[in-house]
N, C-alpha and C positions, 0 to 999 in steps of 0.2 A: 402071552401077551406080546405083541410086536410094537416097536417104537421106531421112529425115524431119527437118525442122527442129523442135527440141524446146526447151522452156523450161529455162534454166539460171539460177536466181536471177531477177534482173531482166533478164537478157539472153536471147538465143536462140542456139542452136548446133546443130551436127551431130556425130555420132559417126563417126569414121573408122576403118575396120578396120585392125588392125595390119599385115596383109599389104599393104594399099594404101599405107600410110605407108612400109613397107620398100621396096616397089617404086619409089616416088617418091624414095626416099633423103632423106627429110625428117627433120630433127632435132627438138629440143624448141622451137626458135624459128623462126618462119616470117614471111614478109612477105605482107600481104594487099592486094589491089588490086581495087577495084570498077569494073565496067564495066556498061553497061546490059544487064541480063539474065544477068549472071554475076559470080561472085567468084573471083578467081584466087589460088591459094595457091602461093608459091614459097619455095625455100630462102632463108634469111636470108643476105644477103651481108655479109661482114665489111668494115668500112671499110678502104680502101687494100689490099685483098687483091690479091696479085700484083704490087704496086709494086716490091718488092725484086728480083724476077726480071726485071721489065721494065727496071729501071735497070741490072742486070747485062748484059742483052742490048744495051742502048744503049752501055754502056762497051766491050763487046767489038767493036762495030761503029764505035767512035769517034764516036758520035752524041751524046755528052754534053758538048759544048762550048757556051759561051755564044754566043748569036746576035749580040748587040750588044756592043761593048766596054763595060766598066764606066765609069760616070760618077761622079767623086768628088762627095760631098755636102758641105754646110757642116760637118757633124760630122767628116767625114774631114779637112777642111782645118784646123779649129780644135782639135778634141779628140783625134783619133787621131794619134799621133806616127808619121809616115812616116819610115822610115830609109833 
């Protein structure tokens, strides 16, 4: 499908047909990336999307342990009251 680049105020843009947007499953916010000879439009990713599910899977596989033993800091020794 071809489209024309048109002037929109001081900027330039293209009009995307509704059916094309629906087929691509894009919402109102997208991410743009420029590469030589093309501009890529992708679905906007939410920060930390999927982290909760990944943490749950790690817990189920018992992969959520600390790698190194904890090391007390000066704060732990002086200000935090160990019991």
